[in-house]
NUROGU-714577 format. One record per residue (C-alpha): residue number from 1; chain; x, y, z. Coordinates in steps of 0.1 Angstrom, whole numbers. Example, Ala and Ser with C-alpha at 12.3 -4.5 7.8 and 13.67 -1.06 7.14 Angstrom:
# residues 2
> 1,A,123,-45,78
> 2,A,137,-11,71
# end
This chain:
# residues 292
> 1,A,0,0,0
> 2,A,14,34,-9
> 3,A,18,61,17
> 4,A,-6,83,-1
> 5,A,-33,56,-2
> 6,A,-27,51,35
> 7,A,-30,87,42
> 8,A,-62,90,23
> 9,A,-77,61,44
> 10,A,-66,77,76
> 11,A,-81,110,65
> 12,A,-113,92,56
> 13,A,-114,75,90
> 14,A,-109,108,108
> 15,A,-136,124,90
> 16,A,-159,95,97
> 17,A,-151,97,134
> 18,A,-158,133,135
> 19,A,-191,128,114
> 20,A,-202,101,139
> 21,A,-194,122,170
> 22,A,-211,153,157
> 23,A,-244,136,140
> 24,A,-247,113,171
> 25,A,-251,144,193
> 26,A,-276,159,168
> 27,A,-296,128,165
> 28,A,-299,122,202
> 29,A,-334,112,214
> 30,A,-355,142,223
> 31,A,-355,131,260
> 32,A,-317,133,261
> 33,A,-314,166,243
> 34,A,-315,201,254
> 35,A,-341,213,230
> 36,A,-373,228,246
> 37,A,-405,208,238
> 38,A,-431,231,220
> 39,A,-456,205,213
> 40,A,-466,171,227
> 41,A,-499,151,231
> 42,A,-518,157,265
> 43,A,-509,130,291
> 44,A,-535,102,296
> 45,A,-561,113,322
> 46,A,-594,100,332
> 47,A,-619,123,317
> 48,A,-643,139,341
> 49,A,-673,116,348
> 50,A,-653,84,344
> 51,A,-639,62,371
> 52,A,-606,44,372
> 53,A,-598,10,386
> 54,A,-569,2,407
> 55,A,-557,-33,419
> 56,A,-557,-37,457
> 57,A,-539,-64,477
> 58,A,-562,-90,493
> 59,A,-574,-76,528
> 60,A,-592,-96,556
> 61,A,-629,-92,554
> 62,A,-642,-63,574
> 63,A,-677,-53,582
> 64,A,-688,-24,561
> 65,A,-719,-4,565
> 66,A,-744,-8,536
> 67,A,-739,16,507
> 68,A,-770,31,491
> 69,A,-751,46,463
> 70,A,-718,37,444
> 71,A,-688,59,451
> 72,A,-686,90,428
> 73,A,-655,102,410
> 74,A,-641,136,422
> 75,A,-660,166,409
> 76,A,-643,196,391
> 77,A,-656,231,393
> 78,A,-676,241,363
> 79,A,-655,271,358
> 80,A,-624,250,354
> 81,A,-640,228,329
> 82,A,-651,256,307
> 83,A,-616,272,311
> 84,A,-600,240,302
> 85,A,-621,236,271
> 86,A,-608,271,259
> 87,A,-573,261,267
> 88,A,-577,229,247
> 89,A,-591,247,217
> 90,A,-563,273,219
> 91,A,-536,247,222
> 92,A,-550,229,192
> 93,A,-549,262,170
> 94,A,-513,268,185
> 95,A,-501,234,173
> 96,A,-517,241,140
> 97,A,-500,275,135
> 98,A,-468,259,145
> 99,A,-471,232,119
> 100,A,-480,259,94
> 101,A,-449,280,103
> 102,A,-423,252,97
> 103,A,-415,266,63
> 104,A,-405,299,79
> 105,A,-385,281,105
> 106,A,-366,261,79
> 107,A,-357,296,62
> 108,A,-345,311,95
> 109,A,-323,280,99
> 110,A,-309,282,63
> 111,A,-301,318,69
> 112,A,-282,310,101
> 113,A,-262,281,84
> 114,A,-253,303,56
> 115,A,-239,328,80
> 116,A,-219,304,100
> 117,A,-205,287,67
> 118,A,-195,321,55
> 119,A,-177,330,87
> 120,A,-160,297,96
> 121,A,-162,270,69
> 122,A,-136,242,75
> 123,A,-131,253,113
> 124,A,-129,216,121
> 125,A,-109,206,90
> 126,A,-77,203,107
> 127,A,-91,173,127
> 128,A,-94,153,94
> 129,A,-55,154,90
> 130,A,-39,120,97
> 131,A,-15,138,120
> 132,A,-43,146,144
> 133,A,-52,119,168
> 134,A,-88,117,179
> 135,A,-89,101,214
> 136,A,-115,99,239
> 137,A,-111,136,251
> 138,A,-115,148,213
> 139,A,-146,127,210
> 140,A,-161,144,241
> 141,A,-152,177,225
> 142,A,-167,169,193
> 143,A,-200,156,209
> 144,A,-202,189,228
> 145,A,-196,208,195
> 146,A,-223,187,180
> 147,A,-248,196,209
> 148,A,-239,232,204
> 149,A,-247,230,166
> 150,A,-279,213,174
> 151,A,-288,240,200
> 152,A,-280,268,179
> 153,A,-300,254,151
> 154,A,-328,249,174
> 155,A,-327,285,187
> 156,A,-328,298,150
> 157,A,-357,273,142
> 158,A,-377,284,173
> 159,A,-370,321,166
> 160,A,-396,317,136
> 161,A,-422,304,160
> 162,A,-422,331,187
> 163,A,-452,348,171
> 164,A,-472,317,174
> 165,A,-462,312,211
> 166,A,-470,348,219
> 167,A,-505,344,206
> 168,A,-509,311,226
> 169,A,-495,326,258
> 170,A,-516,357,257
> 171,A,-547,334,254
> 172,A,-534,312,284
> 173,A,-529,345,305
> 174,A,-565,356,299
> 175,A,-580,323,311
> 176,A,-596,322,346
> 177,A,-588,291,367
> 178,A,-602,285,402
> 179,A,-578,288,430
> 180,A,-579,251,438
> 181,A,-568,242,402
> 182,A,-536,264,406
> 183,A,-540,271,370
> 184,A,-531,306,370
> 185,A,-497,299,388
> 186,A,-490,270,363
> 187,A,-497,292,333
> 188,A,-476,322,346
> 189,A,-446,298,353
> 190,A,-450,282,319
> 191,A,-451,314,299
> 192,A,-422,329,318
> 193,A,-400,297,314
> 194,A,-409,293,277
> 195,A,-404,329,270
> 196,A,-369,328,286
> 197,A,-355,299,265
> 198,A,-370,312,234
> 199,A,-353,347,241
> 200,A,-318,330,242
> 201,A,-294,339,215
> 202,A,-271,315,196
> 203,A,-237,307,208
> 204,A,-204,319,194
> 205,A,-201,287,174
> 206,A,-173,298,149
> 207,A,-151,307,179
> 208,A,-158,275,196
> 209,A,-153,253,166
> 210,A,-122,272,158
> 211,A,-108,263,192
> 212,A,-119,228,190
> 213,A,-102,224,156
> 214,A,-69,235,171
> 215,A,-71,217,205
> 216,A,-97,190,202
> 217,A,-87,176,235
> 218,A,-99,207,254
> 219,A,-135,217,257
> 220,A,-139,253,245
> 221,A,-150,274,275
> 222,A,-177,290,254
> 223,A,-192,257,245
> 224,A,-193,246,281
> 225,A,-211,279,295
> 226,A,-235,280,265
> 227,A,-245,244,269
> 228,A,-250,247,306
> 229,A,-272,279,302
> 230,A,-293,265,274
> 231,A,-298,230,291
> 232,A,-311,248,323
> 233,A,-334,272,305
> 234,A,-347,244,284
> 235,A,-352,220,313
> 236,A,-371,246,332
> 237,A,-394,252,300
> 238,A,-401,215,297
> 239,A,-409,211,332
> 240,A,-435,238,332
> 241,A,-449,227,298
> 242,A,-454,191,311
> 243,A,-472,206,341
> 244,A,-494,226,319
> 245,A,-504,198,297
> 246,A,-511,177,329
> 247,A,-535,205,339
> 248,A,-552,206,307
> 249,A,-555,168,307
> 250,A,-570,168,341
> 251,A,-602,186,331
> 252,A,-609,167,298
> 253,A,-643,152,293
> 254,A,-656,124,273
> 255,A,-671,146,246
> 256,A,-637,160,238
> 257,A,-620,129,224
> 258,A,-621,142,188
> 259,A,-602,174,201
> 260,A,-578,155,220
> 261,A,-570,134,190
> 262,A,-564,162,169
> 263,A,-542,176,195
> 264,A,-521,144,195
> 265,A,-519,142,157
> 266,A,-509,179,153
> 267,A,-482,176,181
> 268,A,-467,143,166
> 269,A,-467,158,132
> 270,A,-449,190,141
> 271,A,-422,172,163
> 272,A,-415,149,133
> 273,A,-413,179,109
> 274,A,-391,201,131
> 275,A,-368,171,140
> 276,A,-364,161,103
> 277,A,-356,197,94
> 278,A,-331,202,122
> 279,A,-314,169,115
> 280,A,-310,178,77
> 281,A,-296,213,86
> 282,A,-273,198,112
> 283,A,-257,174,89
> 284,A,-252,201,63
> 285,A,-236,224,88
> 286,A,-214,197,104
> 287,A,-202,187,68
> 288,A,-193,224,60
> 289,A,-174,227,92
> 290,A,-153,198,84
> 291,A,-148,204,46
> 292,A,-115,216,32
# end
């Protein structure tokens, strides 16, 4: 085998290692990534007026007073039922508008990608050289850079969806829940947390990628601080969103099954579309950062 052929094979291997590290970070399952969840089906909940069955451990027989009526499910305040109906309708409209805005989100991502490529194309290209070893520390750095790329793309994508969120949040803030439901507090916490994460700016990716390209064994400080801040903000938004959807699911009624199914379908469709868009953009950007 000639030295040139061996070097070409080593270069190809280096590129393959880099691509695996970055794309693996971009393709991480949603639950393991930092990205905020903007849409999801409502959690399963027993609709108002239905009863649930639990399995009990056998107990010794006890004398029970005769019951004249079967036990009744807990009652919800009529005001909360009406409010929840409005919340569900608003949530369905929100999901519909998110799905319709994915083309604008793709444009925002394409604009961001073009900017990054024009500023720091080939920032990671030194790592494709045969003389550059890719050890465990370098793989960790590349995985972190992959997460940074994914988060930046998500920030760009979600920036096009802020108007849709603003309309949904305004509707939520106008709703009147009873004090017992804690709905007002839940909504305010969700709107504040989601607004915070949607207001974050992208990282200094070119600077971080340039540092990684020169010293891959060291995690760029900017990458570490950005990922920490974005992870925290996103996790807070996801926690409050989960509590909000649980609130809306608590007050659902049997007659709302069609609406709930529509919500589930729209949420799944949006998550699938956005994930596909971001993976495609991430692959393109990672390739550009590695190319000569």
